[in-house]
N, C-alpha and C positions, 0 to 999 in steps of 0.2 A: 176724568182724574190729573191723569200725564197731561192734555193739554191747557190745565191752569198752572201747568207747573213752571213751566218756560215764560210767562207773561210774568208772573207769578214774579221769579227769582229776576230777569231781565230789571221792572220795576225794584225791588228790594237791590241788587248790586246797583241802579245808576242811584237810589237815595245814598248808598255805604260810599259813593264814591264823590256827594257832594257834601255829606257827611265828614268825612274825612278830606276835606279840603283838595283834592285832586280837580275837581275842577267847580267852576261859581256858579253853578247853578243859572248863567243866565242866556243862555239862548237856548239851553232843552233841560226847563224848571224841574225838581223833584217832583214826584208822584205826591208826597201832601202839600204840596205845596201848589200842586193845582187841584188837587181835591179844595184843601183849603179856599180857595179861588170859585171853584164851582160854588160850594155852599155860599158863598159872599153871597152873588149873581141870582144864587136860588133863594135865600133869603128878604133879595128889595126888591127881588121881580126882573129881573133884568137878562132872564137867564129867560125865559119863554120869548122874549123882546131879540136874543138872540139867534134860538133857536129856528122861532119861524120863519125869519128872513134868510139863514141856512136851508133853510128848507124849501123857502119861496124857488131860492134861486137853482137849486137841485132840479125841482121838476119841474120849474121851468126852463135848463137846459137838455134837459131829456129829454123833454118836449118836443125841440124847437131840434133836437139831434132824431129822433121818431121820422119826424115829419123829411127834415132833408135828408135823411138817407133811404125813405120807402120811396121818397123825387130822386133819386139818385137812383134808386134798385129800379127800377118800375123802367126809367128813360135807356139804361144798359142795357135792361133785358128786351125790350124794346127793339131797339138799333143793335145789340152787339149782336145779335146771327143776322140779319138781311145783311150787316157791311159786313160780315164776316164769306159770307158766302158770294155775296158780287166782288169781292177781294181777293180774296183766295176759290178757286173752285170744288167743291167736295173733295173728287179724286186726292187733293193733297193730304185733305183727313181723313179718307177710306184707308191709311194704315192703321195706323191708332184708333180707330174706330171696330176697321175688320173682324177684328181677337174677339170684344167686346160682342157682335150681335145687331149692331145699330144701327138708329134708322137719322139719317139727316134728319133735326125739328125745320128746319128752312127750307127744302123744297123738297122732302119726301124721299127722297133715294134709298136704299138698302140694301144695305153693308152683311152681307153673309158670313159666319165662319167660315174662315178660308178649310177646306178638306184637306187632314189627317191620310201622306201619300205613306204606304205600304212596302 
């Protein structure tokens, strides 16, 4: 119930602002005009065409993004570690990895945890 209060309050507030003449509602029309336009498009059958066009663009963009992201991620993952070890030796990374007891994924060197001095 509380989650519905904010959007309904904002819509009601915007309707009042336009009704009082503080804004002409041309840039952002009031909710009643938006609802009336949606109902008119639904009656004429145009709403289905517009929704289909919008959803096809959304799915096409998402599909292209998935393909591009997967390819770039695979390329980055494949070439990232090899280039890193050849440019910077693993000994430079040893300081940050030593505390976690990690192993270098490209060359296999083991980094042991530091011993505590008593």
